[in-house]
N, C-alpha and C positions, 0 to 999 in steps of 0.2 A: 504494500500500500504506500509506504514512504517513497519507494522507487518510482511508482507511477505518478505521485504528486510532483516529484523532482523532474520527471520527464515532461509533464504538462507545464510546469513552471518554466523549464528551459525552452519549450516551444513558444510560449508567450513572450519570453525574453528575446528570443531570436526574431520573432515576428515584429516586436517593437523596434528592434535594431534595424531591421530591413526597412521599416517604414521611415525611421528617422534618417537612414542613409539615402532614401529616395528624395528627401528634401535637400540634400547637399547639392550645391551647384558645382558641377565639374569644372576644373580650371579652364578648359577650352570653351565653356559656355558662359564665362563671366564677361559681362559687358561693362566697359568703362565709358561713361558719357559725361563730358564736361568735367573731367577729373574726379568723378565720383562713381562708386558702386553702391547703388541705393539700397539693395536688399542684402540682408544677412546671407552669408554663404551656407549657413546651416539651418536657416529658418528660425533661429532663436539667438538671444543675446549670449555673449561669452561670459566667462568667469574671470574676474579681474585678478584673483589670486593665482590662478593657473597661468594667466597671461604674464604676470610678473615673473613667474618661473621660466616661461619660454623666453621672455625678453632677456633675462640675465644669464641663461644657460648657454655656455660656449658651444655645446653640441646641438643646440636647437636654433633659436633666433640669432644668438650672439650679437644682439643689438648694441651692447656696450662696447663692442670693438670699434664702433663708429660714432656712437652718441653718448655724451655725458648725461648723467641722470642723478640728481641729488637724492632722489628717493632710494637709490641703491649705493649710497656713498661708501658703505662698508665693503663693497666689492671693488676689486682692483682693476686697473687698466681701462679707464673710460676713454673712449676715442674722441677725436675732435674733427673727424672728416665730415660728419653730418651735423645738423643743428642739435643743440641741447634739447632734451626732452622736457625740461622744466617748463610748465605752462603749455605744453603741446595741446591740451584739451581746450585751451582758450584760443588757439590759433587755427585749429582744424576741427571740422565736424566729423562724426564717426564715419559717414559715407565717404568722406575725402580720405580719411586714414585708411579705410578699407581699400580704396583704389591704390594708394601709395604702397601698401603692404602687398597687395596682389601682384601689381606690376608697375613698379616705380618708373620704369623707362617709358611707359605709356603716359605717365603724368608729367615727368620732368624732362624727358628726352633721352636719347641714347647715351649722352655724355655722363649721366649719373652713374656712380659706382655702386649704388644700392641695388641689390638683386631683387628680382621679382620673387617673392616668397611663395606665391600660389600661381605660378605661371609655368607653362611648358616651354616658353621662349627663353632658353637658358644660355644661348650662345654656342661657342665652338669648344671642341676638345673636352666634352663632358665624359666623365667616367661611364663606361657602358652600363654598369649596374644602376646608374642614376637617370638614364635616359627614360623619359616618360613619367618622371616622378617630380613632385613639387618639394620644395625645401620644408615647408610647413603644411599641415593639414588644414582643411577649412575650419575645423573646430579651434585649432591653435591660432589661426588668424583672428577669429572672433574673440578669443580669450585675450590676445594682445590688444585688440581694439578696446575691450572692456578695461584693461589695465591702463592704457594710455588715456582713456577718458577720465581717469581719476587724477591725472597730473595737471593740476590747475595752479596758477600763480597765487 
């Protein structure tokens, strides 16, 4: 009886997962209009705490490599290639931040060194195991947007 309940729960869990995955906008289907991506990539708002983890993690977003951020002052090696993140929520709307994170080159032009974190347009000489993959997932993008939205002056 316990096994049967577990199987039924697993089926419902998997069904829920597939429904939520159906809401995710695939990278090739994201549209940037006037420097904005209006809709959430996942159909829901992100988690700011998870976004802070992605932002500061060198194996995920590695955003600190280019952007100083007083909110993470205890972490070492803040970069100065990109703008400071202090007050970013006062300068950009979430839909603008989403476009920048998805594909910064579509917003700022090809000269920007910022990668497109949810784009398949990754340039030349990509490792074969990374072809067709994004740097961050749709959920991670939404989490970073939620975190950046907390950074006000």
